[in-house]
PLY file of the C-alpha trace (Angstrom):
ply
format ascii 1.0
element vertex 343
property float x
property float y
property float z
element edge 342
property int vertex1
property int vertex2
end_header
5.53 -56.91 65.30
6.34 -59.12 62.85
8.32 -57.44 59.78
5.93 -57.04 56.52
6.48 -59.86 54.51
6.71 -59.58 50.47
3.21 -60.35 49.08
2.99 -61.45 45.54
-0.41 -58.97 45.22
0.99 -56.13 46.40
0.54 -53.72 43.92
4.59 -51.68 44.81
6.51 -51.72 41.83
9.88 -54.25 42.81
13.14 -54.78 41.32
12.32 -57.65 39.24
9.00 -55.95 38.12
7.78 -56.85 34.66
6.25 -53.40 34.08
9.86 -51.97 32.57
10.01 -53.64 29.84
6.08 -53.58 29.22
4.54 -49.94 29.91
3.35 -48.74 26.35
5.17 -46.68 24.96
2.24 -43.92 23.29
-1.21 -43.30 24.41
-2.51 -45.35 21.98
-1.12 -48.30 23.35
-2.34 -47.11 26.58
-5.20 -49.46 27.61
-7.92 -47.86 29.94
-8.02 -44.69 32.00
-10.06 -43.30 29.11
-11.48 -40.31 30.35
-7.52 -39.44 32.34
-6.33 -40.78 29.06
-8.51 -38.03 26.76
-8.04 -35.22 29.26
-4.03 -35.20 29.03
-4.35 -35.64 25.31
-6.41 -32.20 25.62
-4.04 -30.24 27.70
-1.11 -31.33 25.95
-2.65 -30.24 22.42
-3.18 -27.47 23.66
-0.02 -26.35 25.48
1.09 -27.18 22.11
-0.88 -24.93 20.15
-0.05 -21.97 22.62
3.83 -22.54 22.24
3.64 -23.22 26.09
5.01 -25.55 29.01
1.99 -28.29 30.22
0.39 -26.77 34.27
1.72 -28.89 36.44
-0.24 -32.84 37.05
-1.07 -34.49 39.81
-2.12 -38.27 39.51
-3.55 -39.61 42.41
-4.82 -43.12 43.18
-4.26 -46.64 44.27
-0.35 -48.24 43.11
-0.01 -50.10 40.09
-2.24 -48.28 37.60
-0.16 -46.69 35.50
0.61 -43.37 37.14
4.48 -43.17 36.48
3.74 -44.92 32.62
1.69 -41.72 32.26
4.07 -39.48 33.48
6.43 -40.81 30.76
3.77 -40.65 28.23
3.03 -36.92 29.05
7.12 -36.02 28.69
7.20 -38.03 25.34
4.41 -36.08 23.93
5.84 -32.78 25.38
9.02 -33.67 23.24
10.96 -32.71 26.92
13.48 -34.82 29.28
12.07 -36.53 32.12
13.83 -36.02 35.52
12.37 -38.59 37.90
12.67 -39.06 41.12
10.96 -40.07 44.76
9.57 -37.80 48.20
11.17 -39.77 50.08
14.78 -39.01 48.79
14.58 -35.44 48.39
15.05 -34.77 52.42
16.27 -31.17 52.42
15.70 -28.25 50.17
18.84 -28.05 49.06
18.40 -31.64 47.40
15.42 -30.08 45.50
17.74 -26.79 44.70
20.11 -28.65 42.50
17.27 -30.80 40.48
15.35 -27.45 40.00
18.22 -25.34 38.82
19.62 -28.30 36.15
16.02 -28.09 34.29
15.45 -26.73 31.66
12.43 -25.08 29.53
9.80 -27.55 29.35
11.25 -30.26 31.52
9.00 -32.69 33.27
10.19 -33.07 37.13
8.41 -36.74 38.04
8.10 -36.90 42.02
6.69 -40.49 42.61
5.20 -40.83 46.43
4.82 -37.14 46.79
2.80 -37.31 49.48
5.86 -38.42 51.57
8.05 -35.03 50.81
8.49 -33.28 54.42
6.79 -30.13 54.67
9.86 -27.78 54.69
10.54 -29.54 51.29
6.99 -29.32 50.06
7.00 -25.73 51.34
10.24 -25.35 49.30
8.54 -25.91 45.93
5.48 -23.38 46.25
7.85 -20.49 44.87
9.12 -23.11 42.17
5.93 -24.52 40.85
3.95 -20.77 40.63
6.97 -18.28 40.37
9.34 -20.21 38.90
12.29 -19.20 40.98
13.89 -20.06 44.37
15.92 -18.92 47.35
19.04 -20.21 48.10
20.57 -19.03 51.35
24.38 -18.37 51.29
26.80 -18.32 54.24
25.50 -18.82 58.02
25.36 -16.99 61.16
25.43 -13.21 60.92
26.87 -13.38 57.14
23.31 -15.25 55.98
21.42 -14.04 53.14
19.88 -15.13 50.88
19.84 -14.88 46.65
16.59 -15.49 44.50
17.74 -17.82 41.70
14.90 -17.64 38.90
14.07 -21.09 36.96
13.31 -22.30 33.27
9.67 -22.80 33.18
8.87 -26.60 33.67
6.33 -29.71 34.37
6.11 -30.97 37.64
4.21 -34.00 37.78
3.49 -36.12 41.11
2.31 -39.25 41.82
0.70 -40.18 45.02
-1.57 -43.24 46.50
-2.65 -40.69 49.52
-3.67 -37.51 48.08
-5.47 -36.74 51.81
-1.89 -36.31 52.96
-1.09 -33.34 50.35
-1.52 -29.88 51.88
-3.88 -27.83 50.06
-1.92 -24.72 48.91
0.29 -27.67 47.49
-2.90 -29.43 45.52
-4.55 -26.50 44.57
-0.55 -25.40 42.77
-1.39 -28.30 40.59
-3.44 -27.31 37.52
-4.13 -30.58 36.52
-5.76 -33.37 38.98
-6.66 -36.69 37.74
-7.50 -39.77 39.76
-6.58 -43.16 38.74
-9.38 -45.88 39.06
-8.82 -49.50 39.28
-9.35 -51.26 35.83
-12.08 -53.64 34.89
-11.58 -57.44 33.57
-12.06 -56.41 30.04
-9.42 -53.71 29.78
-6.87 -56.02 31.89
-7.28 -58.87 29.63
-6.40 -56.75 26.59
-3.32 -55.97 28.81
-3.03 -59.57 29.67
-2.63 -60.60 26.01
-0.80 -57.43 24.94
1.61 -57.97 27.66
2.10 -62.11 26.46
2.83 -60.98 23.15
5.81 -58.72 24.72
7.08 -61.66 26.44
6.66 -63.59 23.98
4.11 -66.03 25.60
1.16 -67.75 23.33
-1.86 -67.65 25.93
-5.32 -67.97 25.06
-8.28 -66.26 25.58
-9.80 -67.72 28.84
-6.98 -67.85 29.95
-5.58 -64.24 29.49
-9.74 -63.39 31.04
-8.88 -65.41 34.57
-5.66 -63.86 35.01
-7.44 -60.40 34.41
-10.23 -61.33 37.16
-7.97 -62.54 39.88
-5.24 -59.29 39.00
-7.83 -57.24 41.59
-8.09 -54.76 38.87
-4.22 -53.48 38.60
-2.56 -54.21 35.81
1.05 -55.14 37.59
-0.29 -57.46 39.23
-2.09 -59.05 35.72
2.12 -58.31 34.68
3.25 -60.42 37.48
1.00 -62.87 37.43
1.00 -63.51 33.36
5.03 -64.32 34.26
4.32 -67.06 37.44
1.84 -68.68 34.67
4.46 -68.46 31.97
6.85 -70.09 34.44
4.13 -73.20 34.86
4.01 -73.44 31.45
7.69 -73.64 30.65
8.38 -76.16 34.02
5.55 -78.29 32.08
7.86 -77.97 28.85
4.62 -76.72 27.40
5.27 -73.42 24.95
0.67 -72.10 25.27
-0.40 -71.13 28.60
-4.22 -72.01 28.60
-7.21 -71.65 31.12
-6.34 -75.26 32.82
-2.53 -74.04 33.39
-3.76 -70.35 34.39
-5.78 -71.74 36.97
-2.95 -74.34 38.22
-0.35 -71.11 38.63
-2.62 -69.03 40.14
-3.67 -71.41 42.51
-0.10 -72.31 43.61
0.45 -68.77 44.60
-2.53 -68.81 46.75
-4.72 -65.98 44.94
-8.17 -67.41 44.74
-11.22 -66.29 42.59
-11.82 -63.25 44.09
-8.47 -62.10 43.64
-7.51 -62.53 47.57
-4.62 -63.98 49.16
-4.35 -65.44 52.52
-3.59 -62.28 54.42
-6.81 -60.78 52.69
-8.59 -63.76 53.80
-7.16 -64.05 57.79
-8.53 -59.73 57.64
-11.96 -61.00 56.40
-11.82 -63.68 59.18
-11.10 -61.23 61.87
-13.59 -59.10 60.49
-16.38 -61.92 60.30
-15.61 -63.21 64.48
-17.90 -60.39 65.34
-19.75 -58.57 62.38
-21.49 -56.49 64.50
-18.17 -54.95 66.42
-15.89 -52.23 64.32
-12.42 -53.18 64.55
-9.92 -50.84 65.20
-6.60 -50.47 63.25
-4.34 -51.34 66.04
-6.18 -54.17 66.99
-6.00 -55.55 63.22
-2.42 -54.54 63.33
-1.91 -56.67 66.71
-3.84 -59.66 65.25
-2.47 -59.73 61.83
0.67 -59.03 62.61
1.40 -56.25 60.25
2.32 -52.80 60.46
-0.50 -50.01 60.45
0.53 -48.45 57.22
0.94 -51.45 55.16
-2.30 -52.58 56.16
-3.99 -49.24 54.92
-1.81 -48.69 52.08
-1.32 -52.27 50.98
-4.25 -54.39 52.11
-7.46 -52.11 52.45
-7.70 -49.88 49.44
-8.81 -53.17 47.15
-10.94 -54.32 49.74
-12.70 -50.77 50.37
-12.61 -50.70 46.61
-14.72 -53.76 46.08
-16.65 -53.61 49.26
-15.44 -56.57 51.31
-14.70 -53.75 53.72
-16.10 -50.71 55.07
-14.18 -48.06 57.06
-16.05 -46.30 60.06
-15.14 -43.61 62.43
-14.73 -46.84 65.32
-12.99 -49.25 63.03
-13.41 -51.88 60.23
-16.54 -53.80 59.57
-17.32 -56.04 56.82
-18.78 -55.03 53.82
-21.58 -56.49 51.52
-18.74 -58.78 49.78
-17.40 -59.44 52.47
-20.25 -61.02 54.19
-21.02 -62.84 50.81
-17.38 -64.29 51.02
-17.86 -65.53 54.63
-21.02 -66.75 54.23
-22.18 -64.89 56.82
-25.69 -63.57 57.23
-26.11 -60.13 56.96
-29.04 -59.88 59.10
-26.67 -60.31 62.07
-25.33 -56.78 61.85
-26.83 -55.00 63.90
-28.49 -51.48 63.33
-25.77 -49.61 64.72
-23.19 -50.47 63.03
-24.78 -50.16 59.59
-25.14 -46.45 60.54
-21.68 -46.04 61.85
-21.11 -46.44 57.99
-22.46 -42.60 57.47
-20.99 -41.27 60.82
0 1
1 2
2 3
3 4
4 5
5 6
6 7
7 8
8 9
9 10
10 11
11 12
12 13
13 14
14 15
15 16
16 17
17 18
18 19
19 20
20 21
21 22
22 23
23 24
24 25
25 26
26 27
27 28
28 29
29 30
30 31
31 32
32 33
33 34
34 35
35 36
36 37
37 38
38 39
39 40
40 41
41 42
42 43
43 44
44 45
45 46
46 47
47 48
48 49
49 50
50 51
51 52
52 53
53 54
54 55
55 56
56 57
57 58
58 59
59 60
60 61
61 62
62 63
63 64
64 65
65 66
66 67
67 68
68 69
69 70
70 71
71 72
72 73
73 74
74 75
75 76
76 77
77 78
78 79
79 80
80 81
81 82
82 83
83 84
84 85
85 86
86 87
87 88
88 89
89 90
90 91
91 92
92 93
93 94
94 95
95 96
96 97
97 98
98 99
99 100
100 101
101 102
102 103
103 104
104 105
105 106
106 107
107 108
108 109
109 110
110 111
111 112
112 113
113 114
114 115
115 116
116 117
117 118
118 119
119 120
120 121
121 122
122 123
123 124
124 125
125 126
126 127
127 128
128 129
129 130
130 131
131 132
132 133
133 134
134 135
135 136
136 137
137 138
138 139
139 140
140 141
141 142
142 143
143 144
144 145
145 146
146 147
147 148
148 149
149 150
150 151
151 152
152 153
153 154
154 155
155 156
156 157
157 158
158 159
159 160
160 161
161 162
162 163
163 164
164 165
165 166
166 167
167 168
168 169
169 170
170 171
171 172
172 173
173 174
174 175
175 176
176 177
177 178
178 179
179 180
180 181
181 182
182 183
183 184
184 185
185 186
186 187
187 188
188 189
189 190
190 191
191 192
192 193
193 194
194 195
195 196
196 197
197 198
198 199
199 200
200 201
201 202
202 203
203 204
204 205
205 206
206 207
207 208
208 209
209 210
210 211
211 212
212 213
213 214
214 215
215 216
216 217
217 218
218 219
219 220
220 221
221 222
222 223
223 224
224 225
225 226
226 227
227 228
228 229
229 230
230 231
231 232
232 233
233 234
234 235
235 236
236 237
237 238
238 239
239 240
240 241
241 242
242 243
243 244
244 245
245 246
246 247
247 248
248 249
249 250
250 251
251 252
252 253
253 254
254 255
255 256
256 257
257 258
258 259
259 260
260 261
261 262
262 263
263 264
264 265
265 266
266 267
267 268
268 269
269 270
270 271
271 272
272 273
273 274
274 275
275 276
276 277
277 278
278 279
279 280
280 281
281 282
282 283
283 284
284 285
285 286
286 287
287 288
288 289
289 290
290 291
291 292
292 293
293 294
294 295
295 296
296 297
297 298
298 299
299 300
300 301
301 302
302 303
303 304
304 305
305 306
306 307
307 308
308 309
309 310
310 311
311 312
312 313
313 314
314 315
315 316
316 317
317 318
318 319
319 320
320 321
321 322
322 323
323 324
324 325
325 326
326 327
327 328
328 329
329 330
330 331
331 332
332 333
333 334
334 335
335 336
336 337
337 338
338 339
339 340
340 341
341 342
């Protein structure tokens, strides 16, 4: 098995992620996710009106859609201190206890990739979230005892791309649960235009629209593509990005009109070899030389969301757009395969 390579179209944040300087500073600057933003503003105004603390919040949805940005905006609107961490970092309850005891009244604790918290760490959060207290063990062996430590009322904000991995008792303690969806091309074009202004890039409307169409419904990718297209323009000694330059840059990156890259095309081609037979995840992993988790978390979400791939009980098959993309006749799919969609 080869090591998973870093894809340009991977919507996960990177060290050189341009988002760090492009994130909106207010809800008014935040483009898209209208229902989520409206709900959050309502819950925040209610908390402020009653002089209380905002309920715990869970953001779910594919990576790169603005979960971290929304957590920052929530803390800003509540005039609260934001403490940020990540699920994989918190390996022991003691790691979490140290952070919880330092929280002040109304502070916001943001845990990214919260589904990757270890089970015993997640369970340790229950009393902190519900009763605002934790049990801390003192000494060991026959002298072991526990002490209850009260906590200041705080808001926990969790972000996850895989909400199904969260235990039901944990989800039930999240008073506010919002799912973010992929952006449409018009919203992404607005984001590209705004980001271009922040980066000092001149870009015309057709170029912004082209980048938006190929950005897989993800603002993080749209901003990443904008930077690469800007580089193409500067290398050509021009200060303005037009549609021709944008197309050249995206073609150089291997991102086609549908927003698919080489690995996406390989996956679809593999499914297209036998349109009537579902392909298991292990088979895809071996054929593509990628880890199963990488296929599930990086490649599949967009392909499934857009209808290129369908997930069935027996494996993956081509979706309607997958057939169209490969030019495969849908009539070649057997009724058994089609019925598998509802199994």
